[in-house]
PADO-481648 format. One record per atom (N, C-alpha, C, CB): residue in three letters; x, y, z. Coordinates in steps of 0.2 Angstrom, whole numbers, padded with zeros to 4 digits, always signed. Atoms other than C-alpha are relative to their C-alpha. Glycine has a CB too. Example, Ala and Ser with C-alpha at 12.3 -4.5 7.8 and 13.67 -1.06 7.14 Angstrom:
<rs>
Ala+0004-0006+0000
Ala+0062-0022+0039
Ala+0004+0006+0000
Ala-0005+0000+0006
Ser-0004-0006-0001
Ser+0068-0005+0036
Ser-0004+0005+0003
Ser+0002+0002-0007
</rs>
This chain:
<rs>
Unk-0006-0002+0002
Unk-0084-0101+0008
Unk+0002+0006+0007
Unk-0001+0003-0008
Unk+0000-0005-0005
Unk-0088-0088+0022
Unk+0004-0005+0007
Unk-0009+0005+0003
Unk-0004+0004-0005
Unk-0083-0103+0035
Unk+0009+0001-0001
Unk-0003-0008-0001
Unk-0008-0001+0002
Unk-0066-0104+0026
Unk+0004+0005+0000
Unk+0000-0002-0006
Unk-0001-0005+0000
Unk-0062-0087+0026
Unk+0002+0003+0007
Unk-0005+0003-0003
Unk-0001-0003-0007
Unk-0065-0085+0044
Unk+0007-0003+0002
Unk-0005-0002+0005
Unk-0006+0005-0002
Unk-0051-0098+0047
Unk+0007+0004-0001
Unk+0001-0008-0006
Unk-0006-0003+0002
Unk-0038-0086+0039
Unk+0001+0006+0004
Unk+0001+0002-0008
Unk-0002-0005-0003
Unk-0027-0074+0047
Unk-0001+0007-0004
Unk+0007-0002+0003
Unk+0003-0006+0004
Unk-0029-0056+0043
Unk+0005+0002-0006
Unk+0000+0007+0005
Unk-0005-0001+0005
Unk-0012-0056+0033
Unk-0001-0005-0005
Unk+0007+0000+0002
Unk+0003+0006+0007
Unk-0020-0072+0023
Unk-0004+0003-0005
Unk-0004-0006+0004
Unk+0006-0003+0004
Unk-0035-0062+0019
Unk+0000+0004-0004
Unk-0004+0003+0004
Unk-0004-0008+0004
Unk-0025-0046+0014
Unk+0001-0005-0005
Unk+0007+0005+0003
Unk-0005+0002+0004
Unk-0014-0058+0003
Unk-0007-0004-0004
Unk+0008-0005+0004
Unk+0004+0004+0005
Unk-0030-0067-0005
Unk-0006+0004-0002
Unk-0003-0007+0003
Unk+0002-0005+0004
Unk-0039-0050-0008
Unk+0005+0003-0005
Unk-0003+0004+0003
Unk-0004-0005+0004
Unk-0024-0043-0016
Unk+0002-0006-0006
Unk+0007+0003+0004
Unk-0002+0004+0004
Unk-0021-0059-0027
Unk-0008+0000-0005
Unk+0002-0008+0004
Unk+0007-0002+0003
Unk-0041-0057-0032
Unk+0001+0006-0005
Unk-0007+0003+0006
Unk-0002-0008+0005
Unk-0038-0039-0038
Unk+0004+0000-0005
Unk+0004+0005+0003
Unk-0004+0000+0007
Unk-0025-0043-0047
Unk+0000-0005-0005
Unk+0007-0002+0002
Unk+0004+0004+0006
Unk-0034-0056-0056
Unk-0004+0005-0004
Unk-0004-0006+0003
Unk+0003-0005+0006
Unk-0045-0043-0061
Unk+0001+0004-0005
Unk-0002+0003+0003
Unk-0004-0005+0004
Unk-0034-0031-0066
Unk+0004-0003-0007
Unk+0006+0003+0005
Unk-0001+0003+0007
Unk-0026-0044-0078
Unk-0004-0003-0005
Unk+0004-0004+0002
Unk+0004+0002+0004
Unk-0041-0050-0085
Unk-0001+0008-0004
Unk-0006-0003+0003
Unk+0001-0007+0005
Unk-0044-0030-0089
Unk+0005+0001-0004
Unk-0002+0006+0002
Unk-0006+0000+0004
Unk-0027-0030-0097
Unk+0000-0003-0007
Unk+0004-0003+0004
Unk+0001+0005+0007
Unk-0031-0044-0108
Unk-0005+0003-0005
Unk-0003-0007+0002
Unk+0002-0004+0006
Unk-0045-0035-0113
Unk-0001+0005-0005
Unk-0003+0001+0001
Unk-0002-0007+0005
Unk-0038-0020-0117
Unk+0004-0001-0006
Unk+0005+0005+0003
Unk-0004+0001+0006
Unk-0025-0029-0128
Unk-0006-0003-0004
Unk+0008-0005+0001
Unk+0004+0002+0004
Unk-0038-0038-0137
Unk-0004+0004-0005
Unk-0004-0004+0003
Unk+0002-0005+0004
Unk-0046-0022-0141
Unk+0004+0004-0003
Unk-0004+0003+0003
Unk-0003-0003+0004
Unk-0032-0016-0148
Unk+0003-0003-0006
Unk+0004+0002+0004
Unk+0000+0004+0006
Unk-0029-0030-0159
Unk-0005+0000-0005
Unk+0000-0005+0002
Unk+0004-0002+0005
Unk-0045-0027-0167
Unk+0000+0007-0001
Unk-0006-0003+0001
Unk-0002-0004+0003
Unk-0041-0010-0169
Unk+0004+0000-0007
Unk+0002+0004+0004
Unk-0005+0000+0006
Unk-0026-0015-0180
Unk-0003-0003-0005
Unk+0007-0004+0002
Unk+0004+0004+0007
Unk-0036-0027-0190
Unk-0005+0003-0003
Unk-0003-0006+0002
Unk+0004-0003+0005
Unk-0049-0014-0195
Unk+0003+0006-0003
Unk-0006+0001+0003
Unk-0005-0004+0003
Unk-0035-0003-0199
Unk+0002-0003-0007
Unk+0005+0001+0004
Unk-0001+0003+0005
Unk-0030-0015-0211
Unk-0004-0001-0007
Unk+0001-0006+0002
Unk+0006+0002+0004
Unk-0048-0021-0217
Unk-0001+0008-0004
Unk-0009-0002+0005
Unk+0000-0005+0002
Unk-0049-0002-0219
Unk+0004+0003-0008
Unk+0002+0002+0004
Unk-0005-0001+0005
Unk-0034+0000-0230
Unk-0002-0005-0007
Unk+0007-0003+0003
Unk+0001+0005+0004
Unk-0040-0015-0241
Unk-0007+0001-0004
Unk+0001-0006+0003
Unk+0008-0003+0001
Unk-0056-0006-0244
Unk-0007-0004+0002
Unk-0001+0000-0008
Unk+0007+0002-0004
Unk-0070-0013-0232
Unk-0004+0007+0001
Unk+0001-0005+0008
Unk+0002-0005+0000
Unk-0071+0006-0230
Unk-0002+0002+0008
Unk-0006+0000-0005
Unk+0001-0004-0006
Unk-0077+0019-0216
Unk-0004-0004+0005
Unk-0002+0007-0001
Unk+0003+0003-0004
Unk-0090+0009-0209
Unk+0002-0004+0006
Unk-0003-0004-0005
Unk-0004+0004-0003
Unk-0079-0005-0202
Unk+0003+0002+0006
Unk+0003-0001-0005
Unk-0006-0005-0005
Unk-0068+0008-0193
Unk-0004+0002+0005
Unk+0005+0008-0004
Unk+0004-0004-0004
Unk-0083+0017-0185
Unk-0002-0006+0004
Unk-0006+0004-0004
Unk+0003+0004-0005
Unk-0090+0000-0179
Unk+0006-0004+0006
Unk-0004-0005-0005
Unk-0005+0003-0003
Unk-0074-0007-0172
Unk+0004+0004+0003
Unk+0004-0004-0004
Unk-0006-0004-0004
Unk-0065+0007-0165
Unk-0004+0000+0007
Unk+0002+0008-0004
Unk+0003+0000-0008
Unk-0066+0007-0145
Unk-0004+0006+0001
Unk+0007-0001+0006
Unk+0003-0007-0004
Unk-0077+0019-0137
Unk+0003+0004+0002
Unk-0003-0002+0005
Unk-0003-0006-0002
Unk-0072+0036-0133
Unk+0000+0000+0009
Unk-0006+0007-0003
Unk+0002-0001-0009
Unk-0068+0040-0114
Unk-0007+0004+0002
Unk+0006+0006+0002
Unk+0006-0002-0001
Unk-0082+0044-0105
Unk-0009-0004+0000
Unk+0000+0003-0005
Unk+0005+0003+0003
Unk-0094+0031-0111
Unk-0001-0006+0003
Unk+0002-0002-0006
Unk+0000+0006-0004
Unk-0092+0017-0097
Unk-0005+0003+0005
Unk+0007-0001+0004
Unk+0005+0000-0004
Unk-0109+0016-0088
Unk+0002+0000+0008
Unk-0005-0004-0002
Unk-0001-0001-0006
Unk-0102+0014-0072
Unk+0002+0007+0003
Unk+0003-0005+0001
Unk-0003-0007-0003
Unk-0094+0032-0071
Unk-0005+0004-0003
Unk+0008+0003-0002
Unk+0005-0007+0003
Unk-0109+0043-0079
Unk-0006-0001+0004
Unk-0002-0001-0009
Unk+0006+0001-0003
Unk-0123+0037-0068
Unk+0003-0003+0008
Unk-0006-0004-0004
Unk-0001+0002-0006
Unk-0125+0033-0049
Unk-0005-0007+0000
Unk-0001+0006+0007
Unk+0003+0006-0001
Unk-0132+0015-0042
Unk-0003+0001+0007
Unk+0005-0006-0002
Unk+0003+0001-0006
Unk-0142+0011-0029
Unk+0004+0000+0009
Unk-0002-0007-0001
Unk-0003+0001-0007
Unk-0129+0008-0015
Unk+0005+0005-0001
Unk+0003-0007+0001
Unk-0006-0004-0002
Unk-0118+0022-0018
Unk-0003+0007+0003
Unk+0005+0002-0007
Unk+0001-0006-0005
Unk-0117+0036-0006
Unk+0001+0007-0002
Unk+0005-0002+0008
Unk-0001-0006+0004
Unk-0121+0054-0012
Unk-0001+0006+0005
Unk-0005+0000-0004
Unk-0001-0007-0004
Unk-0121+0071-0006
Unk-0002+0004-0007
Unk+0009+0001+0003
Unk+0002-0004+0006
Unk-0128+0087-0016
Unk-0006+0000-0001
Unk+0003-0003-0005
Unk+0006-0001+0004
Unk-0142+0091-0028
Unk-0002-0007-0004
Unk+0002+0006-0004
Unk+0002+0005+0004
Unk-0152+0077-0032
Unk-0001-0001-0005
Unk-0002-0001+0002
Unk+0005+0000+0010
Unk-0160+0081-0049
Unk+0006+0003-0003
Unk-0008+0007-0002
Unk-0006-0006+0004
Unk-0142+0090-0054
Unk-0001-0006-0005
Unk+0011+0002+0004
Unk-0002+0003+0006
Unk-0138+0084-0072
Unk+0009-0002+0001
Unk-0001+0005-0008
Unk-0007+0001+0001
Unk-0119+0085-0066
Unk+0003-0003+0006
Unk+0003+0007+0001
Unk-0003+0003-0005
Unk-0111+0072-0057
Unk+0007-0001+0001
Unk-0002-0005+0000
Unk-0007-0001-0003
Unk-0095+0070-0047
Unk+0002-0006+0003
Unk+0002+0007+0004
Unk+0000+0005-0005
Unk-0089+0054-0043
Unk+0008-0001+0001
Unk-0004-0008-0003
Unk-0007+0001-0003
Unk-0072+0051-0032
Unk+0000-0008+0002
Unk+0001+0004+0006
Unk-0002+0007-0003
Unk-0064+0034-0030
Unk+0006+0000+0006
Unk+0003-0005-0006
Unk-0005-0002-0006
Unk-0054+0034-0013
Unk+0001-0006+0003
Unk-0002+0005+0004
Unk-0002+0006-0005
Unk-0046+0025+0000
Unk+0002+0004+0005
Unk+0005-0005-0001
Unk-0001-0005-0007
Unk-0046+0031+0018
Unk+0008+0000+0002
Unk-0005-0004+0006
Unk-0007+0002-0003
Unk-0028+0025+0022
Unk+0005+0005-0007
Unk+0001-0011+0000
Unk-0003-0005+0006
Unk-0023+0036+0006
Unk+0004+0006+0003
Unk-0007+0004-0004
Unk+0000-0007-0003
Unk-0013+0051+0013
Unk-0002+0007-0007
Unk+0009+0000+0003
Unk+0003-0005+0006
Unk-0018+0061-0005
Unk-0008-0001+0002
Unk+0003-0004-0010
Unk+0008+0000-0002
Unk-0036+0056-0002
Unk-0001+0004+0006
Unk-0004-0007+0002
Unk+0001-0004-0008
Unk-0034+0063+0017
Unk+0002+0008-0002
Unk+0007-0005+0007
Unk-0001-0009+0002
Unk-0027+0080+0008
Unk-0006+0002-0004
Unk+0007+0002-0004
Unk+0008-0001+0004
Unk-0043+0080-0005
Unk-0005+0003+0005
Unk-0002-0007-0004
Unk+0005-0001-0004
Unk-0053+0077+0009
Unk-0003+0006+0002
Unk+0001-0003+0004
Unk+0003-0007-0002
Unk-0056+0095+0016
Unk-0003+0005-0006
Unk+0005+0004+0005
Unk+0003-0002+0008
Unk-0056+0102-0002
Unk-0007-0003-0003
Unk+0007-0002-0006
Unk+0007+0003+0002
Unk-0070+0090-0008
Unk-0006+0004+0005
Unk+0000-0009+0001
Unk+0006+0000-0005
Unk-0081+0093+0008
Unk-0003+0008-0001
Unk+0002-0003+0008
Unk+0005-0008+0001
Unk-0081+0113+0006
Unk-0002+0001-0006
Unk+0005+0008+0001
Unk+0004-0002+0009
Unk-0083+0111-0014
Unk-0008-0002+0002
Unk+0003-0006-0009
Unk+0008+0002-0002
Unk-0100+0101-0007
Unk-0004+0004+0003
Unk-0001-0005+0005
Unk+0005-0005-0003
Unk-0104+0114+0005
Unk-0001+0007-0004
Unk+0003+0001+0007
Unk-0001-0007+0001
Unk-0100+0129-0005
Unk-0005-0001-0007
Unk+0008+0003-0001
Unk+0004+0001+0005
Unk-0109+0122-0022
Unk-0002-0007-0001
Unk+0003+0002-0004
Unk+0005+0008+0000
Unk-0119+0106-0018
Unk-0004+0001-0002
Unk-0001-0003+0006
Unk+0007-0001+0002
Unk-0134+0113-0024
Unk+0001-0001-0009
Unk-0003+0007+0003
Unk-0001+0000+0007
Unk-0126+0113-0042
Unk+0002-0006-0003
Unk+0006+0003-0002
Unk+0000+0005+0004
Unk-0121+0096-0044
Unk+0000-0007+0008
Unk+0007+0000-0007
Unk+0000+0005-0004
Unk-0120+0078-0037
Unk+0006-0003+0003
Unk-0003-0005-0002
Unk-0005+0004-0001
Unk-0106+0070-0027
Unk+0001-0008+0001
Unk+0001+0003+0005
Unk-0001+0008-0004
Unk-0103+0050-0024
Unk+0007-0002+0002
Unk-0001-0005-0005
Unk-0007+0004-0003
Unk-0090+0041-0015
Unk+0000-0007+0000
Unk+0002+0002+0007
Unk+0000+0006-0001
Unk-0085+0026-0020
Unk+0007-0003+0003
Unk+0000-0003-0007
Unk-0006+0002-0005
Unk-0071+0014-0011
Unk+0006-0004-0007
Unk-0003-0007+0008
Unk-0005+0003+0004
Unk-0054+0009-0021
Unk+0005-0001+0004
Unk+0002+0006-0006
Unk-0008+0002-0005
Unk-0043+0001-0007
Unk+0005-0002-0004
Unk-0001-0005+0006
Unk-0008+0003+0003
Unk-0025-0001-0013
Unk+0003-0005+0005
Unk+0007+0005+0000
Unk-0002+0007-0003
Unk-0018-0017-0009
Unk+0006+0002+0006
Unk+0004-0006-0007
Unk-0007-0001-0005
Unk-0002-0010-0001
Unk-0003+0005+0008
Unk+0007+0004-0005
Unk+0003-0004-0005
Unk-0014-0001+0012
Unk-0002-0004+0004
Unk-0006+0004-0003
Unk+0003+0005-0005
Unk-0017-0013+0027
Unk-0005+0000+0003
Unk+0002+0000+0005
Unk+0006-0002-0004
Unk-0030-0006+0035
Unk-0006+0004-0004
Unk+0003+0003+0005
Unk+0005-0004+0005
Unk-0040+0003+0019
Unk-0006-0003+0001
Unk+0001+0000-0008
Unk+0007+0002+0000
Unk-0053-0012+0017
Unk-0003+0001+0006
Unk-0001-0008-0002
Unk+0004+0001-0006
Unk-0057-0013+0036
Unk-0003+0008+0002
Unk+0005-0003+0007
Unk+0002-0007+0000
Unk-0058+0007+0035
Unk-0006+0000-0003
Unk+0006+0005-0004
Unk+0006-0002+0006
Unk-0071+0006+0020
Unk-0005-0005+0004
Unk+0002-0003-0010
Unk+0005+0004-0003
Unk-0081-0008+0030
Unk-0003+0004+0007
Unk+0003-0007+0002
Unk+0002-0005-0005
Unk-0081+0004+0045
Unk-0006+0004-0002
Unk+0006+0004+0003
Unk+0003-0006+0003
Unk-0088+0018+0034
Unk-0007-0005-0001
Unk+0004+0004-0008
Unk+0007+0002+0003
Unk-0102+0005+0026
Unk-0004-0002+0006
Unk+0000-0007-0005
Unk+0005+0002-0004
Unk-0107-0001+0042
Unk-0003+0007+0005
Unk+0003-0006+0006
Unk+0004-0007-0003
Unk-0111+0017+0050
Unk-0005+0002-0005
Unk+0005+0007+0003
Unk+0005-0002+0004
Unk-0119+0019+0032
Unk-0008-0004+0003
Unk+0002-0002-0007
Unk+0008+0004-0001
Unk-0132+0005+0038
Unk-0003+0004+0005
Unk+0001-0008+0002
Unk+0005-0003-0006
Unk-0138+0015+0052
Unk+0003+0009+0000
Unk+0002-0004+0011
Unk+0001-0006+0003
Unk-0138+0030+0042
Unk+0007+0006+0002
Unk-0007+0003+0004
Unk-0005-0003-0001
Unk-0120+0038+0047
Unk+0006+0000-0005
Unk+0002-0001+0006
Unk-0005+0001+0006
Unk-0109+0034+0032
Unk+0004+0006-0001
Unk-0004-0002-0007
Unk-0005-0007+0001
Unk-0103+0053+0030
Unk+0004+0002+0007
Unk-0007+0008-0002
Unk-0004-0001-0006
Unk-0100+0054+0047
Unk+0006-0004+0004
Unk-0005+0000+0005
Unk-0007+0006+0000
Unk-0089+0039+0048
Unk+0006+0002-0005
Unk-0002-0007-0003
Unk-0005-0003+0003
Unk-0081+0044+0033
Unk+0004+0008+0001
Unk-0004+0000-0006
Unk-0001-0006-0002
Unk-0077+0061+0040
Unk+0007-0002+0007
Unk-0007+0003+0001
Unk-0004+0002-0006
Unk-0069+0053+0056
Unk+0006-0004-0004
Unk-0004-0005+0007
Unk-0005+0005+0002
Unk-0059+0040+0046
Unk+0006+0007-0003
Unk-0004-0006-0008
Unk-0005-0004+0003
Unk-0049+0054+0037
Unk+0003+0005+0005
Unk-0002+0003-0007
Unk-0004-0004-0007
Unk-0048+0066+0051
Unk+0003-0002+0003
Unk-0002+0004+0004
Unk-0003+0004-0005
Unk-0041+0054+0062
Unk+0006-0006-0004
Unk-0006-0004+0004
Unk-0003+0003+0004
Unk-0031+0045+0049
Unk+0007-0003+0002
Unk+0001+0004-0005
Unk-0006+0002-0005
Unk-0015+0045+0059
Unk-0002-0005+0006
Unk+0004+0007+0004
Unk+0000+0003-0007
Unk-0022+0036+0074
Unk-0001-0007-0002
Unk-0004+0003+0005
Unk+0002+0007-0001
Unk-0028+0021+0065
Unk+0005-0004-0006
Unk-0008-0001-0002
Unk-0002+0004+0007
Unk-0017+0017+0048
Unk+0006-0004+0002
Unk+0002+0005-0007
Unk-0006+0007+0000
Unk-0001+0009+0057
Unk-0004-0004+0007
Unk+0012+0003+0003
Unk+0000+0005-0004
Unk-0010-0001+0070
Unk-0002-0007-0003
Unk-0005+0001+0006
Unk+0000+0009+0003
Unk-0011-0020+0068
Unk-0007-0001-0002
Unk+0003-0007+0006
Unk+0008+0000+0000
Unk-0030-0020+0070
Unk-0004+0005+0002
Unk-0002-0005+0003
Unk+0004-0007-0001
Unk-0040-0004+0067
Unk-0007-0003+0004
Unk-0002+0004-0008
Unk+0006+0001-0001
Unk-0056-0014+0074
Unk-0003+0004+0006
Unk+0000-0007+0001
Unk+0001-0004-0005
Unk-0056-0008+0091
Unk-0001+0007-0002
Unk+0005-0001+0005
Unk-0001-0008+0001
Unk-0052+0011+0085
Unk-0006+0001-0003
Unk+0006+0003-0005
Unk+0006-0001+0003
Unk-0067+0009+0073
Unk-0005+0000+0004
Unk-0001-0004-0003
Unk+0005-0001-0004
Unk-0078+0002+0087
Unk-0002+0007+0004
Unk+0001-0004+0004
Unk+0002-0008-0004
Unk-0075+0019+0097
Unk-0001+0005-0004
Unk+0007+0003+0005
Unk+0003-0006+0004
Unk-0079+0030+0082
Unk-0008-0002+0000
Unk+0004+0000-0008
Unk+0007+0003-0001
Unk-0095+0019+0083
Unk-0004+0004+0005
Unk+0000-0007+0002
Unk+0002-0002-0006
Unk-0097+0023+0099
Unk+0000+0009+0002
Unk+0004-0005+0005
Unk-0001-0008+0000
Unk-0092+0041+0098
Unk-0007+0002-0004
Unk+0008+0004-0005
Unk+0005-0001+0002
Unk-0106+0042+0084
Unk-0007-0003+0001
Unk+0001+0001-0004
Unk+0007+0002-0002
Unk-0120+0035+0095
Unk-0003-0007-0003
Unk-0004+0005-0002
Unk+0001+0005+0005
Unk-0121+0020+0083
Unk-0002-0006+0006
Unk+0007-0001-0004
Unk+0001+0007-0004
Unk-0129+0002+0089
Unk+0006-0004+0000
Unk-0005-0004-0002
Unk-0007+0005-0001
Unk-0113-0008+0095
Unk-0001-0004-0003
Unk+0003-0002+0005
Unk+0001+0008+0003
Unk-0119-0025+0092
Unk+0000+0001-0008
Unk-0008-0003+0002
Unk+0002-0002+0008
Unk-0127-0019+0074
Unk+0007+0002-0004
Unk-0006+0007-0001
Unk-0007-0003+0004
Unk-0110-0010+0070
Unk+0004-0006-0001
Unk+0004+0006+0004
Unk-0005+0006-0001
Unk-0101-0025+0076
Unk-0002-0006-0006
Unk-0001-0004+0009
Unk+0002+0005+0006
Unk-0111-0037+0063
Unk+0001+0003-0005
Unk-0006-0003+0001
Unk-0001-0002+0006
Unk-0112-0026+0049
Unk+0007+0001-0002
Unk-0004+0005+0000
Unk-0008+0000+0003
Unk-0093-0023+0049
Unk+0003-0006-0002
Unk+0006+0001+0005
Unk-0003+0005+0003
Unk-0089-0041+0046
Unk-0006-0003-0006
Unk+0002-0005+0005
Unk+0005+0006+0007
Unk-0105-0045+0034
Unk+0003+0003-0007
Unk-0011+0002-0001
Unk-0002+0001+0006
Unk-0102-0050+0018
Unk-0003+0003-0006
Unk+0000-0006-0001
Unk+0002-0005+0004
Unk-0114-0040+0010
Unk+0003+0007-0002
Unk-0006+0001+0003
Unk-0004-0007+0001
Unk-0104-0024+0012
Unk+0007-0002-0002
Unk+0001+0005+0008
Unk-0007+0002+0006
Unk-0088-0032+0006
Unk-0001-0001-0006
Unk+0003-0006+0001
Unk+0003+0000+0006
Unk-0097-0037-0009
Unk-0001+0008-0003
Unk-0006-0005+0001
Unk+0001-0005+0000
Unk-0102-0020-0009
Unk+0008+0007-0003
Unk-0004+0001+0007
Unk-0007-0002+0001
Unk-0084-0014-0008
Unk+0003-0001-0006
Unk+0004-0003+0005
Unk-0003+0003+0006
Unk-0077-0025-0021
Unk-0005+0003-0007
Unk+0001-0010+0002
Unk+0002-0004+0007
Unk-0090-0019-0033
Unk+0002+0006-0002
Unk-0007+0001+0000
Unk-0003-0005+0002
Unk-0085+0000-0031
Unk+0008-0002-0002
Unk+0000+0005+0006
Unk-0008+0002+0000
Unk-0067-0008-0032
Unk+0000-0002-0009
Unk+0002-0007+0006
Unk-0001+0003+0007
Unk-0072-0017-0050
Unk-0001+0006-0004
Unk-0005-0008-0003
Unk+0002-0005+0007
Unk-0081-0003-0058
Unk+0007+0005+0001
Unk-0009+0006+0002
Unk-0006-0005+0001
Unk-0065+0007-0054
Unk+0006-0003-0005
Unk+0004+0004+0007
Unk-0004+0005+0002
Unk-0055-0007-0062
Unk-0003+0002-0007
Unk-0001-0007+0004
Unk+0002-0003+0007
Unk-0066-0003-0078
Unk+0001+0004-0003
Unk-0005+0000-0002
Unk-0002-0009+0002
Unk-0064+0015-0078
Unk+0007+0001+0000
Unk-0004+0006+0006
Unk-0007-0001+0001
Unk-0046+0013-0079
Unk+0002+0003+0005
Unk+0002+0003-0006
Unk-0004-0004-0006
Unk-0042+0020-0061
Unk+0005-0003+0002
Unk-0005+0001+0005
Unk-0006+0003-0003
Unk-0025+0015-0055
Unk+0004+0005+0005
Unk+0004-0003-0005
Unk-0004-0003-0006
Unk-0023+0027-0042
Unk-0006+0004+0004
Unk+0006+0004-0003
Unk+0006-0005-0003
Unk-0032+0039-0028
Unk+0002+0005+0004
Unk-0005-0004+0006
Unk+0006+0000+0003
Unk-0040+0049-0027
Unk-0001-0001-0008
Unk-0004+0005+0002
Unk+0002-0002+0007
Unk-0047+0049-0045
Unk-0008+0002+0000
Unk+0002-0006-0004
Unk+0008-0002+0001
Unk-0062+0058-0050
Unk-0002+0002-0007
Unk-0002+0005+0006
Unk+0005+0000+0007
Unk-0075+0058-0064
Unk-0004+0006+0000
Unk-0006-0006+0000
Unk+0003-0005+0001
Unk-0083+0073-0069
Unk-0006+0000-0007
Unk+0005+0006+0000
Unk+0005+0001+0006
Unk-0101+0068-0081
Unk+0004-0005-0003
Unk-0001+0006-0004
Unk-0001+0007+0005
Unk-0090+0051-0085
Unk+0006+0002-0001
Unk-0005-0003-0006
Unk-0006-0002+0001
Unk-0074+0060-0089
Unk+0005+0002+0006
Unk-0001+0004-0004
Unk-0004-0002-0007
Unk-0058+0061-0077
Unk+0002+0006-0001
Unk+0007-0005+0001
Unk-0003-0008-0002
Unk-0053+0077-0071
Unk+0006-0002+0005
Unk-0007+0006+0006
Unk-0006+0001-0003
Unk-0037+0080-0063
Unk+0002+0008+0003
Unk+0004-0004-0004
Unk+0000-0007-0002
Unk-0041+0097-0052
Unk+0006+0000+0005
Unk-0007+0002+0003
Unk-0006+0000-0003
Unk-0026+0103-0040
Unk-0003+0004+0005
Unk+0006+0002-0004
Unk+0001-0006-0006
Unk-0036+0116-0029
Unk-0009+0000+0000
Unk+0004+0010-0003
Unk+0007-0002+0000
Unk-0054+0122-0025
Unk-0002+0003-0005
Unk-0002+0003+0005
Unk+0004-0005+0006
Unk-0055+0135-0037
Unk+0001-0005-0007
Unk+0005+0009+0000
Unk+0001+0003+0006
Unk-0051+0122-0051
Unk-0006-0004+0000
Unk+0005-0003-0002
Unk+0007+0004+0001
Unk-0064+0110-0046
Unk-0006+0005+0000
Unk-0002-0005+0006
Unk+0006-0004+0001
Unk-0078+0124-0044
Unk+0001+0003-0007
Unk+0000+0007+0006
Unk+0000-0001+0007
Unk-0071+0130-0061
Unk-0004-0006-0005
Unk+0009+0001-0002
Unk+0004+0007+0007
Unk-0075+0113-0068
Unk-0007+0000+0000
Unk+0002-0009+0003
Unk+0007+0000-0001
Unk-0092+0112-0061
Unk-0002+0005-0002
Unk-0002+0001+0006
Unk+0003-0005+0003
Unk-0096+0128-0067
Unk-0001+0000-0007
Unk+0003+0007+0002
Unk-0001+0003+0008
Unk-0090+0122-0085
Unk-0005-0005+0000
Unk+0007-0003-0003
Unk+0003+0003+0000
Unk-0099+0108-0083
Unk-0009+0002-0001
Unk+0002-0002+0006
Unk+0008-0006-0001
Unk-0117+0119-0079
Unk-0001+0004-0005
Unk+0001+0005+0007
Unk+0003-0005+0006
Unk-0115+0129-0094
Unk-0005-0004-0005
Unk+0008+0004-0005
Unk+0000+0003+0007
Unk-0127+0126-0108
Unk+0003-0001-0005
Unk-0003+0001-0001
Unk-0003+0003+0005
Unk-0122+0116-0121
Unk-0003+0002-0007
Unk-0001-0007+0000
</rs>
């Protein structure tokens, strides 16, 4: 399979990824539709006297019960308090203009309140962004040498320099050299299937959590929509209050 993919042009690889992600999204939509039919059937059952038990047993789980957004995994990139019970997860796309606008806000939040929560970054490269996958691969390749966050910052801060390029590979290699990464290792990791699989796993977990835009944030499993640093800070404070 890997050898076949190498024969594809960049445009063909992008279209293949787009089709694969569309299939994932369609499968998720079908699953959601099935849940709706189950819920409808249960309602009828309740009406004919099967009782409250069935209604409880088949009611779809409430928001915030998706395991993928309630805890981190071994491949997540994290910052902040390692022992904190408060977890902020961002699904993001390095080519997304809105993500670029949120980047300094989230960075400042972590700098100011990082001792109060853990922050995890996950990839959700949108199919309409031609270089988003490659940018995610560059960040992951830098991460193999311990500099994920440094590359993460460069990609956002210099977004305008690479979003319009036909192929950003050389630009990303320049960033790797600037970060004093081993060039040969970076080039090998940049194309490694292991890292592409990690990016796809991030994306798939986002689909399960009904992520449909970037950036999307989850605080302790609940989707939040803060519009400013102050709103982020308030939500963190509320999450840390004793119940």
